[in-house]
C-alpha positions in Angstrom: 64.0 111.1 96.6 65.2 107.8 98.0 63.6 108.5 101.4 60.3 109.5 99.7 60.3 106.4 97.5 61.0 104.1 100.5 58.2 105.7 102.5 55.8 105.3 99.6 56.7 101.6 99.3 56.1 101.0 103.0 52.7 102.7 102.7 51.7 100.6 99.7 52.8 97.4 101.5 50.6 98.4 104.5 47.7 99.1 102.3 48.1 95.8 100.6 48.2 93.9 103.9 45.1 95.8 105.1 43.3 95.0 101.9 44.2 91.3 102.2 42.9 91.3 105.8 39.7 92.9 104.8 39.1 90.6 101.9 39.8 87.6 103.9 37.4 88.7 106.6 34.5 89.3 104.2 35.4 86.3 102.1 34.1 85.5 98.6 34.7 87.6 95.5 38.2 87.8 93.9 40.0 87.7 97.2 37.7 85.3 99.0 39.6 82.0 98.4 42.9 80.9 99.9 44.5 80.8 96.5 44.0 84.5 96.2 45.7 85.1 99.5 48.6 83.0 98.4 48.8 84.9 95.2 48.9 88.2 97.0 51.7 87.0 99.2 53.7 85.8 96.2 53.2 89.2 94.6 54.3 90.9 97.7 57.5 88.8 97.8 58.1 89.6 94.1 57.6 93.3 94.7 60.1 93.2 97.6 62.6 91.3 95.5 62.3 93.8 92.6 62.8 96.7 95.0 66.0 95.1 96.3 67.3 94.4 92.8 66.5 97.9 91.7 68.5 99.4 94.6 71.4 96.9 94.1 71.7 97.7 90.4 71.5 101.4 91.0 74.2 101.3 93.6 76.4 99.2 91.3 75.8 101.6 88.5 76.8 104.6 90.6 80.0 102.7 91.7 80.9 101.9 88.1 80.4 105.6 87.3 82.6 106.6 90.2 85.3 104.2 88.9 85.1 105.6 85.4 85.4 109.2 86.7 88.4 108.2 88.9 90.2 106.5 86.1 89.6 109.3 83.7 90.9 111.8 86.3 93.9 109.5 86.8 94.5 109.5 83.1 94.4 113.3 82.9 96.8 113.8 85.7 99.0 111.0 84.5 99.2 112.4 81.1 100.4 115.7 82.6 103.0 113.8 84.6 104.2 112.0 81.4 104.6 115.4 79.8 106.6 116.8 82.7 108.8 113.7 82.9 109.5 113.7 79.2 110.6 117.3 79.4 112.9 116.4 82.3 114.3 113.5 80.3 115.0 115.7 77.3 116.7 118.4 79.5 118.9 115.8 81.1 119.8 114.2 77.7 120.7 117.7 76.4 123.0 118.4 79.3 124.7 115.1 79.1 125.3 115.3 75.4 126.8 118.9 75.6 129.3 118.0 78.4 130.3 121.5 79.3 132.3 120.5 82.4 136.0 121.1 82.2 137.1 118.7 85.0 135.4 115.5 83.9 132.4 113.9 82.3 131.0 112.0 85.4 127.9 114.2 85.8 127.3 114.1 82.0 127.3 110.3 82.0 125.0 110.3 85.0 122.6 112.8 83.3 122.4 110.6 80.2 121.7 107.5 82.3 119.0 109.5 84.1 117.5 110.7 80.8 117.3 107.2 79.4 115.7 105.8 82.6 113.2 108.6 82.8 112.2 108.2 79.2 111.6 104.5 79.7 109.5 105.2 82.9 107.4 107.7 81.1 106.8 105.3 78.3 105.7 102.7 80.8 103.4 105.2 82.4 101.8 106.0 79.1 101.2 102.3 78.5 99.6 102.1 81.9 97.3 105.0 81.2 96.3 103.5 77.8 95.5 100.2 79.5 93.4 101.8 82.1 91.4 103.6 79.5 90.8 100.7 77.2 90.5 97.9 79.8 88.8 99.6 82.6 87.1 102.9 81.8 85.5 102.1 78.4 83.9 98.7 79.4 82.4 100.2 82.6 81.2 103.3 80.8 79.5 101.1 78.2 77.7 99.1 80.9 76.6 102.2 82.8 74.8 103.6 79.7 74.1 100.2 78.2 70.7 98.9 77.1 70.4 95.9 79.4 70.5 98.0 82.5 68.1 100.6 81.2 65.6 98.0 79.9 65.6 96.1 83.2 65.0 99.4 85.1 62.2 100.3 82.7 60.5 96.9 83.3 60.8 97.4 87.0 59.3 100.9 86.8 56.4 99.6 84.6 55.8 96.8 87.1 55.6 99.4 89.9 53.0 101.5 88.0 50.8 98.5 87.2 51.0 97.4 90.8 49.8 100.8 91.9 46.9 100.5 89.4 46.1 97.0 90.8 46.0 98.3 94.3 43.7 101.1 93.3 41.5 98.7 91.4 41.4 96.4 94.4 40.1 99.3 96.5 37.4 99.9 93.8 36.4 96.3 93.9 36.1 96.4 97.7 33.8 99.5 97.4 31.6 97.7 94.7 31.2 94.7 97.0 30.0 97.0 99.8 27.5 98.7 97.6 26.1 95.4 96.3 25.6 94.3 99.9 23.8 97.5 100.7 21.5 97.3 97.7 20.9 93.6 96.9 19.3 92.8 93.6 20.6 96.0 91.9 21.7 94.8 88.5 23.7 97.9 87.7 25.8 97.6 90.8 26.4 93.9 90.1 27.5 94.7 86.5 29.9 97.4 87.8 31.3 95.0 90.3 31.9 92.3 87.7 33.6 94.8 85.4 35.9 96.0 88.3 36.8 92.4 89.2 37.6 91.6 85.5 39.9 94.6 85.3 41.6 93.7 88.5 42.2 90.2 87.2 43.8 91.6 84.1 46.0 93.9 86.1 47.1 91.1 88.3 48.0 88.9 85.3 50.0 91.7 83.7 51.6 92.6 87.0 52.7 89.0 87.6 54.0 88.6 84.1 55.8 92.0 84.1 57.2 91.3 87.6 58.8 88.1 86.5 60.3 89.7 83.5 61.7 92.6 85.5 63.1 90.3 88.2 64.8 88.1 85.6 66.3 91.2 83.8 67.4 92.9 87.0 68.9 89.6 88.3 70.9 89.2 85.1 72.1 92.8 85.1 73.1 92.5 88.8 75.2 89.4 88.1 76.8 91.1 85.1 77.6 94.2 87.1 79.2 92.3 89.9 81.3 90.1 87.5 82.4 92.9 85.1 83.2 95.4 87.9 85.3 92.8 89.7 87.1 91.9 86.5 87.9 95.6 85.8 89.2 96.1 89.3 91.5 93.1 88.9 92.7 94.5 85.5 93.4 97.8 87.2 95.5 96.1 89.9 97.4 93.9 87.4 98.2 96.9 85.1 99.5 99.0 88.0 101.4 96.1 89.5 103.2 95.4 86.1 103.9 99.1 85.7 105.5 99.4 89.2 107.6 96.2 88.7 109.1 97.5 85.5 109.7 101.0 87.0 111.4 99.3 90.0 113.7 97.4 87.7 114.6 100.6 85.8 115.3 102.5 89.0 117.5 99.7 90.4 119.6 99.7 87.2 119.8 103.5 87.3 120.8 103.6 90.9 123.6 101.2 90.3 124.9 103.3 87.4 124.7 106.6 89.3 126.3 105.1 92.5 129.1 103.9 90.4 129.7 107.4 89.0 129.6 108.8 92.5 132.1 106.3 93.8 134.4 107.2 90.8 134.3 110.9 92.0 134.7 110.2 95.7 137.6 107.6 95.2 141.0 108.9 96.2 143.2 109.9 93.2 145.8 107.3 92.1 149.3 108.8 92.1 150.7 109.1 88.6 154.1 110.4 89.4 156.6 110.3 92.3 157.3 113.6 94.1 160.8 114.7 93.1 161.3 116.5 96.4 161.4 113.2 98.3 163.7 110.7 96.7 163.1 107.0 97.3 165.3 105.2 99.8 168.6 104.1 98.2 169.7 100.5 98.2 172.3 99.2 100.6 175.0 99.2 97.9 174.3 102.8 97.0 174.6 103.9 100.6 177.8 101.9 101.1 179.3 103.3 97.9 178.5 106.8 98.7 179.9 106.8 102.2 182.9 104.6 101.5 184.1 106.5 98.4 182.2 109.8 98.5 184.1 112.7 96.9 183.6 116.4 96.9 181.6 116.3 93.6 178.4 115.4 95.5 177.3 117.4 98.5 175.9 115.8 101.6 172.7 117.8 101.2 171.7 115.7 98.2 171.7 112.4 100.1 168.9 112.1 102.6 169.1 108.5 103.8 171.5 106.7 106.2 171.7 103.0 106.9 173.4 101.8 110.1 173.9 98.6 112.2 173.5 98.9 115.9 176.8 97.8 117.7 175.8 98.7 121.2 172.4 98.5 122.8 170.5 101.5 124.0 167.6 101.6 126.5 165.1 104.3 126.2 164.9 106.6 129.2 161.5 108.2 128.2 158.4 107.2 126.4 159.4 109.1 123.3 162.7 107.3 122.8 163.5 104.0 121.0 165.0 100.8 122.4 167.9 99.7 120.3 169.5 96.2 120.3 172.8 95.0 118.9 172.4 93.8 115.3 169.4 96.0 114.5 169.5 98.1 111.4 168.3 101.6 111.3 167.5 103.7 108.2 167.4 107.4 108.9 165.9 109.8 106.4 166.7 113.5 106.4 163.3 115.3 106.7 164.1 118.9 107.3 167.0 121.1 106.4 167.9 121.6 110.0 168.7 117.9 110.4 172.3 117.8 111.7 175.0 115.2 112.3 177.3 115.7 115.3 180.3 113.4 115.0 182.1 113.3 118.3 184.5 110.4 117.7 185.6 108.8 114.5 188.3 106.2 113.7 189.2 103.6 111.1 189.4 100.0 112.0 189.5 96.8 109.8 188.2 98.6 106.7 185.3 99.9 108.7 184.5 103.5 109.6 183.2 103.9 113.2 181.7 107.1 114.5 179.4 108.3 117.3 176.3 109.9 115.9 174.2 112.4 117.7 170.9 112.8 115.6 168.2 115.3 116.3 165.1 115.6 114.2 161.3 116.1 114.3 159.1 113.2 113.7 156.1 115.4 112.8 156.9 114.7 109.1 157.1 110.9 109.4 154.0 108.9 108.6 152.5 107.3 111.7 154.6 109.4 114.1 152.7 112.6 113.9 151.9 112.5 117.6 155.6 112.8 118.5 157.0 116.3 118.5 160.6 115.8 119.3 162.9 112.7 119.6 166.6 112.4 120.4 168.7 109.3 120.6 172.5 108.5 120.7 174.0 105.3 119.4 177.0 103.9 117.6 176.4 103.0 114.0 178.4 100.6 111.9 178.3 101.8 108.2 178.9 98.9 105.8 
């Protein structure tokens, strides 16, 4: 239909130009003067302006209608998302409140935090949908079906019909002029020519008046369409921006809470009691008292630590042995039951007990020495 309308408009413009050229060539009559030629040019300019305004307002109307349809569709799908999100929030809240886990309540607390955050986000989504409906869809829908646009379009359509009648009447006047020239002095032909010219003048006056009204109305509607549509688009952007900012804050807070719960689960357990199978190292006095005055009431198996002072240096002969210097102190802990003491020489001197100690043990049970499989050293210890 648009193509047909444009083609018809072009044909009418061509006919109008041809008529102006013919009237100018013959001179006289209604179109004989220069004022009439100027008037026709003004009317042609007005017609072209009205046609552009008509197309502009129609395109803006269609765009407004597309925005309304898009927003309404977004509201429908968003309402469904709100429903799903609310159900998820309720399920999470229910799980968190029941707390059926027997090993802890970390997941329950995280579920409750998630439920609260999800409920807040769905509430904000509902506010967004409401704002889009009241601030965007309704104003645009009212303008699409509003009276100003329809009235302006009706004026433009009436102008177009009167213009077509004026073009047809101008053709009739041209024919009457030709007939009068063919039969000069014919009173009937002269009267018909005068009546045709009068009718053409009336049509031209009505057409000019209606064209100005239609142009003013369409211009006002076009400006209103441009302004209102832009305002509604800005309102859409602002509403969505505010929604996403609030949701981002909610998600940041929720992430912090849930990460804290996860770290609480993944953190290494804090020891609450000391393993009785591995007694702590005894003090120097305890070791001295045990070995200086040890009786048969306490077996050697119950004491797992030995403290000694190095009296003679020892240089390691391999990478898995220790270098010992005079004055060093060594604490030896019994790790396995096969730890053995092999005393080869013992004697008493100046209230001190001297002995040669052959110690063999595996370091695989010592922290930080798990890469050593076997270690043997020989030294002389001075037990205080």
